[in-house]
VEXNU-534843 format. One record per residue (C-alpha): residue in three letters; x, y, z. Coordinates in steps of 0.1 Angstrom, whole numbers, plus 5000, padded with zeros to 4 digits. Layout:
<kezas>
<keza r="Ala" x="X" y="Y" z="Z"/>
...
</kezas>
This chain:
<kezas>
<keza r="Met" x="4901" y="5100" z="5549"/>
<keza r="Ile" x="4925" y="5079" z="5551"/>
<keza r="Arg" x="4931" y="5052" z="5583"/>
<keza r="Phe" x="4969" y="5046" z="5586"/>
<keza r="Leu" x="4972" y="5010" z="5598"/>
<keza r="Ala" x="5002" y="4992" z="5605"/>
<keza r="Thr" x="5023" y="4983" z="5575"/>
<keza r="Gly" x="5030" y="4999" z="5540"/>
<keza r="Ser" x="5017" y="4967" z="5523"/>
<keza r="Val" x="4979" y="4974" z="5541"/>
<keza r="Leu" x="4982" y="5012" z="5537"/>
<keza r="Leu" x="4983" y="5007" z="5499"/>
<keza r="Leu" x="4954" y="4990" z="5495"/>
<keza r="Ala" x="4932" y="5015" z="5518"/>
<keza r="Thr" x="4940" y="5041" z="5494"/>
<keza r="Gln" x="4938" y="5024" z="5463"/>
<keza r="Ala" x="4907" y="5014" z="5473"/>
<keza r="Leu" x="4896" y="5048" z="5482"/>
<keza r="Phe" x="4908" y="5061" z="5448"/>
<keza r="Ala" x="4887" y="5034" z="5433"/>
<keza r="Ser" x="4854" y="5045" z="5452"/>
<keza r="Gly" x="4862" y="5087" z="5444"/>
<keza r="Leu" x="4852" y="5081" z="5401"/>
<keza r="Gln" x="4829" y="5052" z="5382"/>
<keza r="Val" x="4840" y="5051" z="5344"/>
<keza r="His" x="4836" y="5025" z="5323"/>
<keza r="Arg" x="4864" y="5010" z="5312"/>
<keza r="Ser" x="4863" y="5007" z="5280"/>
<keza r="Val" x="4848" y="5038" z="5257"/>
<keza r="Val" x="4845" y="5033" z="5217"/>
<keza r="Ala" x="4868" y="5067" z="5202"/>
<keza r="Gly" x="4839" y="5091" z="5195"/>
<keza r="Gln" x="4815" y="5085" z="5223"/>
<keza r="Thr" x="4813" y="5107" z="5255"/>
<keza r="Ile" x="4825" y="5100" z="5280"/>
<keza r="Ala" x="4809" y="5099" z="5314"/>
<keza r="Ile" x="4826" y="5101" z="5348"/>
<keza r="Ala" x="4811" y="5099" z="5378"/>
<keza r="Met" x="4824" y="5119" z="5410"/>
<keza r="Glu" x="4815" y="5104" z="5448"/>
<keza r="Gly" x="4812" y="5138" z="5474"/>
<keza r="Ser" x="4807" y="5167" z="5478"/>
<keza r="Gly" x="4822" y="5209" z="5467"/>
<keza r="Lys" x="4842" y="5218" z="5441"/>
<keza r="Gly" x="4871" y="5195" z="5430"/>
<keza r="Gln" x="4894" y="5195" z="5396"/>
<keza r="Leu" x="4893" y="5169" z="5368"/>
<keza r="Tyr" x="4929" y="5157" z="5352"/>
<keza r="Ile" x="4924" y="5133" z="5317"/>
<keza r="Val" x="4960" y="5123" z="5304"/>
<keza r="Gly" x="4965" y="5095" z="5282"/>
<keza r="Pro" x="4979" y="5092" z="5247"/>
<keza r="Gly" x="4961" y="5114" z="5226"/>
<keza r="Gly" x="4962" y="5138" z="5250"/>
<keza r="Ala" x="4943" y="5158" z="5285"/>
<keza r="Val" x="4924" y="5171" z="5296"/>
<keza r="Glu" x="4918" y="5191" z="5323"/>
<keza r="Arg" x="4886" y="5209" z="5339"/>
<keza r="Asp" x="4865" y="5223" z="5369"/>
<keza r="Val" x="4838" y="5199" z="5385"/>
<keza r="Gln" x="4809" y="5195" z="5406"/>
<keza r="Leu" x="4816" y="5162" z="5429"/>
<keza r="Gly" x="4789" y="5141" z="5432"/>
<keza r="Gly" x="4775" y="5147" z="5392"/>
<keza r="Val" x="4789" y="5139" z="5362"/>
<keza r="Ala" x="4813" y="5146" z="5338"/>
<keza r="Ser" x="4811" y="5146" z="5307"/>
<keza r="Ile" x="4842" y="5142" z="5275"/>
<keza r="Ala" x="4832" y="5151" z="5241"/>
<keza r="Pro" x="4845" y="5132" z="5213"/>
<keza r="Asp" x="4868" y="5164" z="5201"/>
<keza r="Glu" x="4883" y="5170" z="5228"/>
<keza r="Leu" x="4895" y="5126" z="5239"/>
<keza r="Ser" x="4894" y="5101" z="5207"/>
<keza r="Ser" x="4930" y="5086" z="5202"/>
<keza r="Ala" x="4928" y="5050" z="5211"/>
<keza r="Gly" x="4949" y="5037" z="5239"/>
<keza r="His" x="4952" y="5039" z="5275"/>
<keza r="Tyr" x="4938" y="5066" z="5297"/>
<keza r="Ser" x="4937" y="5074" z="5331"/>
<keza r="Ala" x="4917" y="5100" z="5354"/>
<keza r="Phe" x="4926" y="5118" z="5388"/>
<keza r="Leu" x="4898" y="5138" z="5407"/>
<keza r="Val" x="4915" y="5157" z="5436"/>
<keza r="Ser" x="4896" y="5183" z="5464"/>
<keza r="Ser" x="4904" y="5198" z="5489"/>
<keza r="Asp" x="4904" y="5169" z="5513"/>
<keza r="Ser" x="4907" y="5135" z="5489"/>
<keza r="Thr" x="4923" y="5116" z="5458"/>
<keza r="Ala" x="4906" y="5095" z="5438"/>
<keza r="Ser" x="4916" y="5079" z="5401"/>
<keza r="Ala" x="4903" y="5055" z="5383"/>
<keza r="Asp" x="4916" y="5043" z="5341"/>
<keza r="Phe" x="4901" y="5035" z="5310"/>
<keza r="Asp" x="4903" y="5024" z="5274"/>
<keza r="Ile" x="4900" y="5037" z="5244"/>
<keza r="Val" x="4891" y="5019" z="5213"/>
<keza r="Pro" x="4886" y="5017" z="5177"/>
<keza r="Ala" x="4849" y="5023" z="5164"/>
<keza r="Ser" x="4850" y="4992" z="5141"/>
<keza r="Val" x="4831" y="5013" z="5111"/>
<keza r="Pro" x="4860" y="5016" z="5083"/>
<keza r="Ala" x="4863" y="5056" z="5076"/>
<keza r="Thr" x="4894" y="5061" z="5057"/>
<keza r="Leu" x="4919" y="5035" z="5037"/>
<keza r="Asn" x="4962" y="5041" z="5033"/>
<keza r="Phe" x="4966" y="5020" z="5001"/>
<keza r="Leu" x="5004" y="5014" z="4993"/>
<keza r="Ala" x="5009" y="4991" z="4955"/>
<keza r="Arg" x="5039" y="4987" z="4944"/>
<keza r="Pro" x="5053" y="4983" z="4918"/>
<keza r="Ser" x="5036" y="5013" z="4897"/>
<keza r="Arg" x="5056" y="5003" z="4870"/>
<keza r="Leu" x="5059" y="4965" z="4855"/>
<keza r="Pro" x="5059" y="4939" z="4825"/>
<keza r="Val" x="5023" y="4923" z="4818"/>
<keza r="Ser" x="5013" y="4891" z="4828"/>
<keza r="Leu" x="5042" y="4891" z="4861"/>
<keza r="Pro" x="5031" y="4861" z="4885"/>
<keza r="Asp" x="5022" y="4879" z="4924"/>
<keza r="Gly" x="5037" y="4910" z="4906"/>
<keza r="Ile" x="5019" y="4938" z="4924"/>
<keza r="Gly" x="5018" y="4942" z="4959"/>
<keza r="Gly" x="4989" y="4963" z="4984"/>
<keza r="Val" x="4986" y="4969" z="5018"/>
<keza r="Ala" x="4958" y="4988" z="5034"/>
<keza r="Phe" x="4959" y="4996" z="5062"/>
<keza r="Val" x="4920" y="5007" z="5075"/>
<keza r="Phe" x="4914" y="5036" z="5099"/>
<keza r="Asp" x="4876" y="5050" z="5123"/>
<keza r="Ala" x="4865" y="5083" z="5115"/>
<keza r="Tyr" x="4893" y="5095" z="5143"/>
<keza r="Arg" x="4927" y="5080" z="5127"/>
<keza r="Asn" x="4927" y="5053" z="5150"/>
<keza r="Leu" x="4939" y="5022" z="5136"/>
<keza r="Ile" x="4905" y="4991" z="5134"/>
<keza r="Leu" x="4923" y="4966" z="5151"/>
<keza r="Gln" x="4894" y="4944" z="5146"/>
<keza r="Ser" x="4893" y="4915" z="5116"/>
<keza r="Val" x="4870" y="4936" z="5084"/>
<keza r="Pro" x="4871" y="4921" z="5052"/>
<keza r="Val" x="4896" y="4945" z="5023"/>
<keza r="Arg" x="4881" y="4942" z="4983"/>
<keza r="Phe" x="4909" y="4948" z="4964"/>
<keza r="Glu" x="4904" y="4950" z="4925"/>
<keza r="Leu" x="4928" y="4954" z="4898"/>
<keza r="Ser" x="4907" y="4963" z="4862"/>
<keza r="Leu" x="4918" y="4970" z="4831"/>
<keza r="Lys" x="4897" y="4990" z="4802"/>
<keza r="Asp" x="4879" y="4966" z="4784"/>
<keza r="Ala" x="4893" y="4934" z="4808"/>
<keza r="Ser" x="4872" y="4921" z="4832"/>
<keza r="Pro" x="4887" y="4933" z="4866"/>
<keza r="Glu" x="4904" y="4911" z="4890"/>
<keza r="Val" x="4885" y="4911" z="4925"/>
<keza r="Arg" x="4900" y="4893" z="4961"/>
<keza r="Thr" x="4885" y="4906" z="4994"/>
<keza r="Val" x="4910" y="4894" z="5023"/>
<keza r="Pro" x="4903" y="4903" z="5055"/>
<keza r="Ser" x="4926" y="4925" z="5078"/>
<keza r="Ser" x="4948" y="4914" z="5108"/>
<keza r="Leu" x="4960" y="4942" z="5135"/>
<keza r="Gly" x="4944" y="4967" z="5109"/>
<keza r="Val" x="4965" y="4956" z="5081"/>
<keza r="Ala" x="4957" y="4933" z="5049"/>
<keza r="Trp" x="4980" y="4926" z="5018"/>
<keza r="Ile" x="4976" y="4913" z="4990"/>
<keza r="Gln" x="5003" y="4894" z="4963"/>
<keza r="Met" x="4983" y="4903" z="4921"/>
<keza r="Asn" x="4999" y="4887" z="4892"/>
<keza r="Ser" x="4999" y="4917" z="4867"/>
<keza r="Ser" x="4975" y="4920" z="4839"/>
<keza r="Pro" x="4982" y="4898" z="4800"/>
<keza r="Arg" x="4978" y="4935" z="4786"/>
<keza r="Ala" x="4998" y="4961" z="4785"/>
<keza r="Gly" x="4977" y="4995" z="4795"/>
<keza r="Lys" x="4972" y="5014" z="4830"/>
<keza r="Ala" x="4950" y="4996" z="4856"/>
<keza r="Ser" x="4932" y="5006" z="4879"/>
<keza r="Phe" x="4940" y="4994" z="4916"/>
<keza r="Ala" x="4920" y="4999" z="4945"/>
<keza r="Ala" x="4913" y="4989" z="4979"/>
<keza r="Thr" x="4879" y="4994" z="4993"/>
<keza r="Ala" x="4869" y="4986" z="5031"/>
<keza r="Gly" x="4832" y="4996" z="5038"/>
<keza r="Asp" x="4821" y="5030" z="5025"/>
<keza r="Ala" x="4858" y="5040" z="5027"/>
<keza r="Ser" x="4880" y="5031" z="4989"/>
<keza r="Ser" x="4915" y="5048" z="4978"/>
<keza r="Leu" x="4927" y="5044" z="4944"/>
<keza r="Arg" x="4964" y="5035" z="4928"/>
<keza r="Ile" x="4968" y="5040" z="4891"/>
<keza r="Leu" x="5000" y="5010" z="4881"/>
<keza r="Gln" x="5011" y="5015" z="4840"/>
<keza r="Glu" x="5014" y="4977" z="4829"/>
<keza r="Val" x="5038" y="4977" z="4800"/>
<keza r="Pro" x="5042" y="4949" z="4777"/>
<keza r="Gly" x="5070" y="4918" z="4786"/>
<keza r="Asp" x="5102" y="4910" z="4763"/>
<keza r="Pro" x="5101" y="4905" z="4724"/>
<keza r="Cys" x="5087" y="4878" z="4713"/>
<keza r="Gln" x="5094" y="4855" z="4682"/>
<keza r="Leu" x="5123" y="4883" z="4672"/>
<keza r="His" x="5118" y="4879" z="4631"/>
<keza r="Met" x="5140" y="4899" z="4604"/>
<keza r="Ser" x="5146" y="4900" z="4572"/>
<keza r="Ala" x="5170" y="4917" z="4548"/>
<keza r="His" x="5178" y="4932" z="4511"/>
<keza r="Ala" x="5205" y="4951" z="4496"/>
<keza r="Val" x="5203" y="4986" z="4489"/>
<keza r="Gly" x="5234" y="5002" z="4470"/>
<keza r="Asp" x="5268" y="4987" z="4481"/>
<keza r="Arg" x="5247" y="4984" z="4522"/>
<keza r="Leu" x="5226" y="4956" z="4542"/>
<keza r="His" x="5195" y="4970" z="4555"/>
<keza r="Val" x="5179" y="4949" z="4579"/>
<keza r="Gln" x="5143" y="4957" z="4590"/>
<keza r="Thr" x="5127" y="4935" z="4619"/>
<keza r="Asp" x="5089" y="4920" z="4612"/>
<keza r="Pro" x="5069" y="4940" z="4641"/>
<keza r="Leu" x="5079" y="4933" z="4673"/>
<keza r="Arg" x="5056" y="4916" z="4699"/>
<keza r="Asp" x="5061" y="4901" z="4731"/>
<keza r="Cys" x="5045" y="4864" z="4739"/>
<keza r="Thr" x="5007" y="4880" z="4750"/>
<keza r="Gly" x="5007" y="4897" z="4712"/>
<keza r="Asn" x="5014" y="4940" z="4730"/>
<keza r="Pro" x="5035" y="4957" z="4709"/>
<keza r="Val" x="5067" y="4966" z="4723"/>
<keza r="Ala" x="5071" y="5000" z="4737"/>
<keza r="Asp" x="5096" y="5019" z="4711"/>
<keza r="Gly" x="5124" y="5028" z="4726"/>
<keza r="Thr" x="5133" y="4996" z="4726"/>
<keza r="Val" x="5168" y="4992" z="4717"/>
<keza r="Val" x="5172" y="4954" z="4692"/>
<keza r="Thr" x="5212" y="4951" z="4678"/>
<keza r="Phe" x="5223" y="4935" z="4646"/>
<keza r="Thr" x="5251" y="4923" z="4637"/>
<keza r="Glu" x="5274" y="4907" z="4613"/>
<keza r="Val" x="5299" y="4892" z="4613"/>
<keza r="Asp" x="5323" y="4875" z="4578"/>
<keza r="Ala" x="5362" y="4865" z="4577"/>
<keza r="Gly" x="5365" y="4868" z="4619"/>
<keza r="Asn" x="5354" y="4909" z="4617"/>
<keza r="Arg" x="5326" y="4916" z="4639"/>
<keza r="Ser" x="5307" y="4953" z="4636"/>
<keza r="Ala" x="5270" y="4956" z="4650"/>
<keza r="Val" x="5248" y="4983" z="4655"/>
<keza r="Asp" x="5220" y="4991" z="4684"/>
<keza r="Ala" x="5182" y="5006" z="4668"/>
<keza r="Pro" x="5157" y="5015" z="4684"/>
<keza r="Leu" x="5121" y="5006" z="4681"/>
<keza r="Lys" x="5094" y="5028" z="4656"/>
<keza r="Asn" x="5064" y="5019" z="4651"/>
<keza r="Gly" x="5076" y="4987" z="4673"/>
<keza r="Val" x="5097" y="4974" z="4639"/>
<keza r="Ala" x="5138" y="4984" z="4638"/>
<keza r="Gln" x="5162" y="4984" z="4612"/>
<keza r="Ala" x="5189" y="4992" z="4601"/>
<keza r="Asp" x="5215" y="4995" z="4573"/>
<keza r="Met" x="5254" y="4973" z="4576"/>
<keza r="Pro" x="5279" y="4967" z="4551"/>
<keza r="Ala" x="5268" y="4939" z="4524"/>
<keza r="Val" x="5293" y="4915" z="4528"/>
<keza r="Lys" x="5288" y="4880" z="4508"/>
<keza r="Gly" x="5290" y="4853" z="4527"/>
<keza r="Ala" x="5280" y="4877" z="4561"/>
<keza r="Ile" x="5262" y="4856" z="4585"/>
<keza r="Val" x="5236" y="4886" z="4603"/>
<keza r="Ser" x="5219" y="4883" z="4635"/>
<keza r="Val" x="5191" y="4902" z="4653"/>
<keza r="Ala" x="5186" y="4902" z="4690"/>
<keza r="Ala" x="5168" y="4929" z="4721"/>
<keza r="Gly" x="5183" y="4924" z="4757"/>
<keza r="Glu" x="5187" y="4884" z="4759"/>
<keza r="Val" x="5158" y="4871" z="4732"/>
<keza r="Leu" x="5176" y="4858" z="4706"/>
<keza r="Gly" x="5163" y="4862" z="4664"/>
<keza r="Asn" x="5171" y="4846" z="4627"/>
<keza r="Gln" x="5202" y="4844" z="4610"/>
<keza r="Leu" x="5205" y="4849" z="4584"/>
<keza r="His" x="5234" y="4839" z="4558"/>
<keza r="Trp" x="5241" y="4871" z="4530"/>
<keza r="Ser" x="5249" y="4857" z="4503"/>
<keza r="Gly" x="5245" y="4881" z="4475"/>
<keza r="Gly" x="5219" y="4897" z="4451"/>
<keza r="Gln" x="5190" y="4917" z="4458"/>
</kezas>
């Protein structure tokens, strides 16, 4: 029973004290644990719990303990419980906090395709969740591993901050499919990245006459770490003579680009692939 006191502020304090005395619940409950709410009084009433993870309504017997199972409420957040009976009302607040054991990871890796030997070229972000899909806010170690077939993996461990761990790693010196994995506890997630050869290095061509044509051909083309440059990469052969200029674009096939050009005595022939320049030849005629 609430006594009506002289001032509104004193009345409010008295009412709050009555509400708090009617329900007893732990201020903090770990997700996955049963929530026990003790109720004072006698008779029957209705218990209401509301919060970010949903709401629960239950008929209860006052003077007992109501148990809320994890499958009813398990989402982290701030909750309010209200007990309503025929002659009184009470309330209490509590929090559901994430469990400390990682159960799942959301793992993002970018980009999915990149050149070899690129410093800090790979970015990984892992979001750590408990078994009830709550973001684990306390710090946990997250292990990142980048591996390529027949090569030693690169491994780093990073502590999460407010549920998130991130890292930047160099791409491998060798081309191929790389496995990029994140692990926290028993939870893991895997992404596959395609590491492709870099720009050509030491571009070199040779030339010889074939009838009235000049046949030009590159040596097998590799990047600066020795990976064969991908077929389809365009190589440009350019011929300049007496102010005339002609050019032929030729894609790599089996690592080699080749083309036929006019066999003009005194012509200067050069080769390039993107921004990479190769050697020049001064064609003086002959075989």
